[in-house]
C-alpha positions in Angstrom: 41.8 -21.3 -4.7 39.0 -20.2 -2.5 37.7 -21.5 0.8 34.1 -22.8 0.7 32.0 -23.7 3.8 29.5 -26.4 3.1 26.6 -28.1 4.7 25.5 -31.5 3.4 23.6 -34.6 4.3 25.1 -38.1 4.3 23.4 -41.2 2.9 22.4 -42.1 6.4 20.6 -38.7 6.7 23.2 -37.2 9.1 24.0 -33.5 8.7 27.7 -32.8 7.8 29.5 -29.4 7.8 33.0 -28.4 6.9 35.3 -26.4 4.8 37.0 -27.2 1.4 39.5 -25.5 -0.8 38.4 -25.4 -4.4 38.7 -23.2 -7.5 34.9 -22.9 -7.9 31.7 -23.6 -6.0 30.6 -26.2 -8.5 33.9 -28.1 -7.9 32.9 -28.3 -4.2 29.4 -29.6 -5.1 31.0 -32.2 -7.4 33.4 -33.3 -4.8 30.7 -33.7 -2.1 28.6 -35.7 -4.5 31.5 -38.0 -5.2 31.9 -38.5 -1.5 28.2 -39.7 -1.3 26.9 -36.5 0.3 23.9 -34.4 -0.8 24.9 -30.7 -0.8 22.5 -28.4 1.1 24.5 -25.2 0.9 28.0 -24.1 -0.2 29.2 -20.6 0.5 32.5 -18.9 -0.2 34.3 -17.7 2.9 36.2 -14.4 2.7 39.6 -13.6 4.4 39.6 -11.5 7.6 40.4 -8.1 6.0 38.1 -8.7 3.1 35.3 -9.9 5.4 35.5 -6.7 7.4 35.1 -4.6 4.3 32.4 -6.9 3.0 30.4 -6.5 6.2 30.7 -2.7 5.9 29.4 -2.7 2.3 26.8 -5.3 3.2 25.0 -2.8 5.4 24.2 -0.8 2.3 23.2 -3.8 0.1 19.6 -4.2 -0.9 17.6 -6.6 -2.9 16.0 -4.8 -5.8 12.3 -5.1 -6.2 12.6 -6.6 -9.6 14.9 -9.4 -8.3 12.5 -10.2 -5.5 9.6 -10.4 -8.0 11.6 -12.6 -10.4 12.6 -14.9 -7.6 9.0 -15.2 -6.4 7.8 -15.9 -10.0 10.4 -18.6 -10.5 9.8 -20.2 -7.2 6.1 -20.4 -8.1 6.9 -22.1 -11.4 9.4 -24.6 -9.8 7.1 -25.6 -7.0 4.1 -25.8 -9.4 6.2 -28.3 -11.4 6.5 -30.5 -8.4 10.2 -29.7 -7.5 10.8 -29.8 -3.7 11.3 -26.5 -1.9 14.9 -27.1 -1.0 15.8 -28.0 -4.6 13.9 -25.0 -5.9 15.7 -22.6 -3.6 19.1 -24.1 -4.5 18.3 -23.6 -8.2 17.3 -20.0 -7.5 20.4 -19.4 -5.5 22.6 -20.4 -8.5 20.6 -18.3 -10.9 20.2 -15.1 -8.9 22.1 -12.0 -10.0 22.0 -10.4 -6.5 24.8 -11.4 -4.2 22.7 -10.6 -1.1 19.8 -12.7 -2.4 22.2 -15.6 -3.1 23.5 -15.5 0.4 20.0 -15.2 1.9 18.6 -18.1 -0.1 21.6 -20.2 1.0 20.8 -19.4 4.7 17.1 -20.0 4.1 18.0 -23.5 2.9 20.1 -24.1 6.0 17.3 -23.2 8.3 14.8 -25.3 6.4 17.2 -28.3 6.6 17.4 -27.6 10.3 13.7 -28.2 10.7 12.2 -24.7 10.2 9.3 -24.1 7.9 9.7 -22.0 4.8 7.9 -19.0 6.3 9.8 -19.2 9.6 13.1 -19.2 7.6 12.0 -16.2 5.6 11.0 -14.4 8.8 14.7 -14.3 9.9 15.4 -11.8 7.1 12.9 -8.9 7.6 14.9 -6.5 5.5 14.2 -8.6 2.4 11.0 -10.4 3.3 8.6 -8.2 5.1 5.5 -9.2 7.2 3.3 -9.2 4.1 5.6 -11.6 2.3 6.1 -13.9 5.2 2.5 -14.1 6.3 1.3 -14.7 2.8 3.8 -17.6 2.4 2.7 -18.9 5.8 -1.0 -18.9 4.7 0.0 -20.8 1.5 1.9 -23.4 3.6 -1.0 -23.8 6.0 -3.6 -24.1 3.3 -1.5 -26.3 1.1 -1.7 -23.8 -1.8 1.8 -22.4 -1.8 2.2 -22.1 -5.6 -1.0 -20.2 -6.0 -0.2 -17.9 -3.1 3.3 -17.2 -4.5 1.7 -16.3 -7.9 -0.6 -13.8 -6.2 2.2 -12.4 -4.2 4.4 -11.9 -7.3 1.5 -10.1 -8.9 1.1 -7.8 -5.9 4.9 -7.1 -5.9 4.8 -6.3 -9.6 1.9 -3.8 -9.1 3.8 -2.2 -6.3 6.9 -1.9 -8.4 5.0 -0.3 -11.3 3.3 2.2 -9.0 6.6 3.2 -7.4 8.2 3.6 -10.8 5.3 5.9 -12.0 5.6 8.1 -8.9 9.4 8.3 -9.1 9.1 9.4 -12.8 6.6 12.1 -11.8 8.9 13.7 -9.1 12.2 13.2 -11.0 11.9 16.3 -13.2 10.9 18.7 -10.4 13.8 17.4 -8.2 16.3 17.8 -11.0 15.1 21.3 -11.8 15.3 22.3 -8.2 18.8 20.9 -7.8 19.9 22.8 -10.9 18.4 26.1 -9.6 20.1 25.7 -6.3 23.5 24.9 -8.0 23.1 27.9 -10.3 22.3 30.1 -7.3 25.5 29.1 -5.5 27.7 29.4 -8.6 26.4 32.9 -9.4 26.9 34.1 -5.8 30.4 32.6 -5.5 31.9 33.4 -9.0 29.8 36.1 -10.7 28.3 38.5 -8.1 31.5 39.3 -6.2 33.1 40.6 -9.5 30.1 42.9 -10.2 30.0 44.0 -6.6 33.6 45.2 -6.9 32.7 47.2 -10.0 29.6 48.7 -8.4 31.5 49.6 -5.3 34.1 51.6 -7.2 31.4 53.6 -9.1 29.5 54.4 -5.9 26.0 54.4 -7.4 22.9 53.6 -5.4 22.1 49.9 -5.9 18.5 48.7 -6.5 16.9 46.2 -4.0 17.4 43.0 -6.1 21.1 43.8 -6.4 21.4 44.6 -2.6 19.8 41.2 -1.8 22.1 39.4 -4.2 25.2 41.1 -2.9 24.1 40.4 0.7 23.6 36.6 0.0 26.9 36.5 -1.9 28.7 38.1 1.0 27.3 35.6 3.4 28.0 32.6 1.2 31.6 33.6 0.3 32.6 34.8 3.8 30.7 32.4 6.0 30.5 29.4 3.7 31.6 27.0 6.5 28.8 28.3 8.7 26.3 27.9 5.8 27.5 24.5 4.9 27.6 23.4 8.5 24.1 24.7 9.1 22.8 22.8 6.1 24.5 19.6 7.3 23.1 20.0 10.8 19.6 20.6 9.5 19.8 17.6 7.2 21.0 15.3 10.0 18.4 16.7 12.4 15.6 16.1 9.8 16.8 12.5 9.2 16.9 11.7 12.9 13.5 13.4 13.4 12.1 11.3 10.6 13.4 8.1 12.2 11.6 8.8 15.4 8.0 7.5 15.8 6.7 11.0 16.4 8.6 12.5 13.5 7.6 9.9 11.1 4.0 10.3 12.1 4.1 14.1 11.6 5.7 13.8 8.2 3.1 11.2 7.1 0.4 13.6 8.3 2.0 16.4 6.3 2.2 14.3 3.2 -1.6 13.7 3.1 -2.2 17.5 3.4 0.2 18.7 0.6 -1.8 20.6 -2.1 -0.6 18.6 -5.1 1.0 15.4 -3.8 -1.5 14.8 -0.9 -4.2 13.3 -3.0 -1.6 11.1 -4.7 -0.3 9.8 -1.4 -3.9 9.0 -0.3 -4.6 7.1 -3.5 -1.3 5.2 -3.1 -2.3 4.1 0.4 -5.8 3.1 -0.7 -4.3 1.0 -3.6 -1.9 -0.8 -1.2 -4.7 -1.4 1.3 -7.2 -2.9 -1.1 -4.6 -4.8 -3.2 -3.1 -6.4 -0.1 -6.6 -7.1 1.3 -7.5 -8.9 -1.9 -4.2 -10.9 -2.0 -4.3 -12.0 1.6 -8.0 -12.7 1.6 -7.6 -15.1 -1.4 -4.7 -16.7 0.4 -6.8 -17.6 3.4 -5.3 -15.2 5.9 -7.8 -14.4 8.7 -9.3 -10.9 8.5 -7.8 -9.6 11.8 -4.3 -10.7 10.7 -4.9 -9.1 7.3 -5.7 -5.7 8.8 -2.7 -6.0 11.2 -0.3 -6.8 8.3 -1.7 -4.1 6.0 -1.5 -1.5 8.8 2.3 -2.1 9.0 2.9 -2.2 5.3 0.4 0.4 3.9 3.2 3.1 3.8 1.6 5.8 5.9 1.5 5.9 9.7 -1.8 7.9 9.8 -3.7 5.3 7.8 -1.9 2.5 9.6 -3.1 3.9 12.9 -6.7 4.1 11.5 -6.4 0.4 10.4 -5.3 -0.7 13.9 -8.4 1.0 15.3 -10.4 -0.7 12.6 -8.9 -4.1 13.7 -10.1 -3.6 17.2 -13.6 -2.8 16.1 -13.7 -5.9 13.7 -12.5 -8.0 16.6 -15.4 -6.8 18.7 -17.8 -8.0 16.1 -18.4 -5.0 13.9 -18.3 -5.2 10.1 -15.2 -4.1 8.1 -17.1 -1.8 5.8 -19.2 -0.2 8.6 -16.1 0.5 10.6 -14.4 2.1 7.6 -17.5 4.3 7.0 -16.9 6.1 10.3 -13.3 7.1 9.3 -13.3 10.1 6.9 -9.7 9.3 5.8 -11.1 6.4 3.7 -13.0 7.6 0.6 -16.7 6.6 0.5 -16.2 4.4 -2.6 -13.9 2.1 -0.5 -16.4 1.5 2.2 -19.4 1.2 -0.2 -17.7 -1.4 -2.4 -16.3 -3.4 0.5 -19.8 -3.4 2.0 -21.1 -5.0 -1.2 -18.3 -7.5 -1.1 -19.1 -8.5 2.5 -22.8 -8.9 1.7 -22.2 -11.1 -1.4 -19.2 -13.0 0.1 -16.9 -11.6 -2.5 -14.7 -9.3 -0.4 -11.6 -10.2 -2.3 -13.2 -9.5 -5.7 -14.5 -6.1 -4.5 -11.1 -5.2 -3.0 -9.4 -6.2 -6.3 -11.8 -3.9 -8.2 -11.0 -1.0 -5.9 -7.3 -1.6 -6.3 -7.6 -1.7 -10.1 -9.6 1.6 -9.9 -6.9 3.3 -7.8 -4.1 1.9 -10.0 -5.7 3.7 -13.0 -6.3 6.8 -10.9 -2.7 6.9 -9.8 -1.5 6.7 -13.4 -3.9 9.5 -14.4 -2.9 11.6 -11.4 0.8 11.1 -12.2 0.3 12.2 -15.8 -1.8 15.2 -14.8 0.6 16.2 -12.1 3.5 16.0 -14.6 1.6 18.2 -17.0 0.9 20.7 -14.2 4.3 20.8 -12.7 6.2 21.5 -15.9 4.6 25.0 -16.5 4.9 25.8 -12.8 8.6 25.0 -12.8 9.1 26.9 -16.1 7.6 30.0 -14.4 9.6 29.4 -11.3 12.9 29.0 -13.3 12.0 32.1 -15.5 11.4 34.1 -12.3 14.7 33.1 -10.9 16.6 33.9 -14.1 14.8 37.3 -14.2 15.8 38.1 -10.6 19.4 37.3 -11.3 19.3 39.4 -14.5 17.8 42.4 -12.8 20.2 42.2 -9.9 23.2 42.2 -12.2 22.1 44.5 -15.1 19.9 47.2 -13.3 23.0 48.9 -11.9 24.6 48.9 -15.3 21.8 51.0 -16.7 22.4 53.5 -13.8 26.1 53.5 -14.6 25.3 54.3 -18.3 23.2 57.2 -17.1 26.0 58.5 -14.9 28.5 58.2 -17.7 26.3 60.2 -20.1 26.1 63.1 -17.6 
């Protein structure tokens, strides 16, 4: 038997809360209905020790992007069919495969039952529902077009997921190859090089430069491994903390845009997010100043986010969106030119959607090209590393053969 905490509403409309022991959650719901109550939320309570462990692991829990997209799609369909918001959320809570999303939807239902709007309830969970999600929902509530807004929001989230998946697939191979190279370097220096160093030391021949470098690194790694490992940990922690600071995050984002191969890709990703969000929020009826503010926080790059905040100030002072963008070289000319056409024709959302589609295709092409370019570069890099290891180990052997023949 498990303990379930419930919140329900009586026939008189009074809110009732309490705890029941039951084998399943459905049994609690059935019991409440038999008592004449309308269940609002039913959640299983954990024991003290289990709860502490659950809280620890809960810190690392995340709602997957695909689960959020599916939930948004299903919520659109349910509301479109005329099902009330609370009933829709209750259905989604039961169907969700994510424990964190289940708990969150249950709490959202509680807050709505307590008088909060749907968007205000979502705002209480910023790790799952960001500003873009909440403000889009709020625009749908205000304009009385929540189903349509949820449909557009789901499409935006799907596009984001597809783009992230494409980028991850592009960098996965280089990362794996780099990790394998580093692992091979340490294995050779710890297990192979010391044995050859002992042999070469007994012969007393003059060692070539590659072998001297390899023996020196092997000596450092085998004798001062704790210092090397500690230094790597310190550097990793320092980098993570530096990245979490506002200044550090800004500098890293600045560096991303200047990288020789990945820089153009990061720029295209930012432009895609900017124009896609602009189109979605514009169609949802969000004011332009609020759109720019939301996009600046969710575009994924502090440099472009800062430019957008400056853009918002200019638009607030009465300047046009496209004319303000033209003065900022970080935005490609195509973006400002097409948005200018959209402003003049009153079809800003359509132009932004067209730009987003263009950059979506460009990102796919760039990822494919980058993958084709990285593979031969990594092949040369790996071959160079293997050649260096081979020369360091086998060059002295040739000298030993020469000595032996004499």
